[in-house]
C-alpha positions in Angstrom: 0.0 -0.1 0.0 2.8 2.2 0.4 3.7 2.1 -3.4 4.2 5.5 -4.8 5.5 7.1 -1.6 9.2 8.5 -1.5 11.9 8.3 1.0 11.6 6.3 4.0 7.8 6.1 3.8 8.1 3.6 1.1 11.5 1.7 2.5 11.2 1.5 6.2 8.6 -0.6 7.5 7.6 1.1 10.6 7.3 4.6 8.9 5.6 3.1 5.9 2.9 1.5 8.1 2.3 4.6 10.1 2.0 6.5 7.0 -0.3 4.2 5.7 -2.6 4.5 8.5 -2.4 8.3 8.4 -3.2 8.3 4.5 -6.1 5.9 5.3 -7.5 8.6 8.0 -7.0 11.4 5.4 -8.8 9.7 2.6 -11.8 9.1 5.0 -11.9 12.8 5.9 -11.5 13.7 2.5 -14.5 11.9 1.4 -16.7 13.7 3.9 -15.2 16.9 3.2 -16.1 16.4 -0.6 -19.7 16.4 0.4 -19.3 19.5 2.3 -17.5 21.3 -0.6 -20.2 20.5 -3.2 -22.9 21.6 -1.1 -21.2 25.0 -0.7 -20.6 25.3 -4.5 -24.3 24.5 -5.2 -25.3 27.3 -2.6 -22.8 29.7 -4.2 -24.3 28.9 -7.6 -27.6 29.3 -6.5 -27.0 32.8 -4.8 -25.4 34.0 -8.1 -28.4 32.8 -10.1 -31.0 34.1 -7.5 -29.4 37.5 -7.4 -29.6 37.7 -11.2 -33.4 37.2 -10.6 -33.6 39.9 -8.0 -33.8 37.8 -4.9 -31.1 36.6 -2.4 -30.5 32.8 -1.7 -31.8 32.9 1.9 -35.1 34.5 0.8 -35.2 31.9 -2.3 -35.0 29.2 0.1 -37.4 30.5 2.5 -40.0 31.2 -0.1 -39.5 27.6 -1.6 -40.2 26.3 2.0 -43.2 28.4 2.3 -44.5 27.1 -1.1 -43.9 23.6 0.2 -41.6 22.7 -2.7 -39.2 20.0 -1.8 -36.2 20.3 -4.2 -32.6 19.8 -3.2 -29.7 22.4 -3.7 -28.1 20.1 -6.3 -31.1 20.0 -8.5 -31.7 23.6 -8.1 -28.1 24.5 -9.2 -28.2 22.3 -12.0 -31.6 23.9 -13.0 -30.1 27.4 -12.7 -27.2 26.5 -15.1 -29.0 24.3 -17.7 -32.5 25.9 -17.8 -32.4 29.5 -16.8 -36.1 30.1 -17.7 -37.4 27.3 -15.6 -35.2 28.4 -12.8 -36.9 32.2 -13.1 -40.3 30.5 -12.8 -39.0 28.7 -9.6 -37.9 31.9 -8.2 -41.3 33.8 -9.2 -43.2 31.1 -7.1 -40.7 31.7 -4.3 -41.2 35.4 -4.5 -44.9 35.1 -4.5 -44.8 32.9 -1.3 -42.7 35.5 0.5 -45.4 38.1 0.8 
């Protein structure tokens, strides 16, 4: 498992074993952080698209919750990128439910 490491991390058994354990821990943490990073990316995209339609991200989400529209941020982000006209309709629904 230490193949590709350089220096004593690939040659000395004890140090290689320690590095493998550390690497496995980092990979576990990295898999969790990847989910966090993607969610923040979707939120950034939604905020930018929502502001182009004259509303902030937080008001968009609040309006969608009041309208009882259950759509996740990943789908909303893809909708904003691929079909701006449909996203504008979603924003108008959120705006109408804010008042």
